Structures are given as structure tokens and as C-alpha cells.
C-alpha positions in Angstrom: 0.0 0.0 0.0 1.3 3.4 -1.0 1.3 6.4 1.4 -1.4 8.9 0.3 0.4 12.2 0.8 4.1 11.9 0.2 4.2 15.4 -1.3 2.5 17.0 1.8 5.1 15.2 4.0 8.0 16.7 2.0 6.3 20.2 2.0 5.9 20.0 5.8 9.5 19.0 6.3 10.7 21.7 4.0 8.7 24.3 5.9 10.1 23.1 9.2 13.6 23.4 7.9 13.0 27.0 6.7 11.4 28.0 10.0 14.3 26.6 12.0 16.9 28.1 9.6 15.2 31.5 10.1 15.5 31.3 13.9 19.1 30.1 13.8 20.4 33.5 12.7 18.4 35.4 15.3 20.5 36.9 18.1 19.5 38.8 21.1 20.9 42.3 21.6 24.0 42.3 23.6 24.3 44.5 26.6 27.1 46.9 27.4 30.6 45.6 27.6 31.8 44.7 31.1 35.5 44.9 32.0 36.9 43.3 35.2 40.1 44.6 36.7 42.3 43.2 39.5 45.3 44.7 41.2 47.4 43.7 44.2 50.2 44.7 46.6 52.6 42.1 47.8 56.2 41.9 49.1 57.5 43.1 45.7 55.3 46.2 45.7 52.1 47.3 43.9 50.8 45.5 40.8 48.3 47.9 39.1 46.0 47.0 36.3 45.4 49.3 33.3 42.7 49.1 30.6 41.4 51.3 27.9 37.8 52.2 27.6 35.9 53.5 24.6 33.6 55.9 26.3 31.8 57.0 29.4 31.1 54.2 31.9 30.5 53.6 35.6 33.2 51.9 37.6 32.5 50.0 40.8 34.9 48.7 43.5 33.8 45.1 43.9 36.2 44.0 46.7 39.3 45.0 48.6 41.0 42.7 51.1 44.2 42.7 53.2 45.9 40.0 55.2 47.0 42.6 57.8 44.3 42.9 60.5 45.7 46.3 61.6 45.7 47.8 58.0 43.6 50.8 57.2 40.4 49.6 55.4 41.7 48.5 51.9 40.1 50.1 48.9 40.3 50.6 45.2 42.3 53.6 43.8 40.9 54.5 40.4 42.6 56.9 37.9 40.6 57.4 34.7 38.9 60.0 32.5 36.8 62.3 34.8 37.6 60.5 38.1 40.7 60.1 40.2 40.1 58.9 43.7 39.5 56.1 46.2 36.4 53.9 46.2 35.6 51.7 49.1 34.0 48.2 48.5 30.6 48.7 46.9 31.1 52.4 45.9 30.7 53.6 42.3 31.9 56.5 40.3 31.4 57.7 36.7 34.2 57.8 34.1 33.3 60.6 31.7 35.0 59.6 28.4 37.4 57.3 26.5 40.9 56.7 27.7 43.1 54.7 30.1 41.8 53.5 33.5 44.3 52.4 36.1 43.3 50.4 39.2 45.6 50.3 42.3 44.9 49.0 45.8 45.3 50.9 49.1 46.1 49.3 52.4 49.0 47.5 54.1 50.3 43.9 53.8 49.2 41.7 51.1 46.3 43.5 49.4 44.0 42.5 46.5 41.3 44.6 45.0 38.8 44.1 42.1 36.8 46.6 40.1 34.2 46.4 37.3 33.7 48.9 34.5 30.3 48.6 32.7 
């Protein structure tokens, strides 16, 4: 016995392939670029991190830790376009344009700090 609708089966299969091919190229819109920075201080001295940004962006100090219990509160020291200063953990500042951004840590002993630029 022959199948009654071999043509309709092939048409349905072709339609399914076209629909799937159309969705394969669809991409969602990507959000803003995020840059993570890490810096440290150890027995050999400071180890800053420097990145270039393409335009205005907020910068946030994510963490700052020290192994010296008597150290002043460690923090992120940011030097970039439109902002030069110290941010404590969780604080945010706005960078106003394109250019180089440098992260250093403040504190005593072994210190590590991390910042994020959105």
C-alpha cells in the first residue's frame, strides 16, 4: 500500500527546515561591555591593572581585602577620565570619556582589589 500524501510530508519537512533556519540567525541584543580589573600589593610592591575604555562608563569597586588585620580599610584607587580617587568596597563613580583607566589598591600587607567597568 502506497502512502497517500508523500508530497505533503515533504512540504511540511521543507517548511520546518525553513522556520528553523530563520531562527538560527536570530540573536538577542548584547548589553554593554563589562571589563573586570584586578590589582594587588605584595612583598614586591604594587601591581596595578590598566585598561582602555571606549567611552563614558560607571566603575564599581567590587572587593578590597588585606591580610593585615591592623591595616587601614583596603580600597580601590581609580585613575581614569573624569575621576581620580579612592572607592571603598561597593562604591561607584562615573568615568566621563574614552581613555586609560588604572586600578591600584590601598592598604598594608598583602592587598588585593577588584573593580568592574560597565
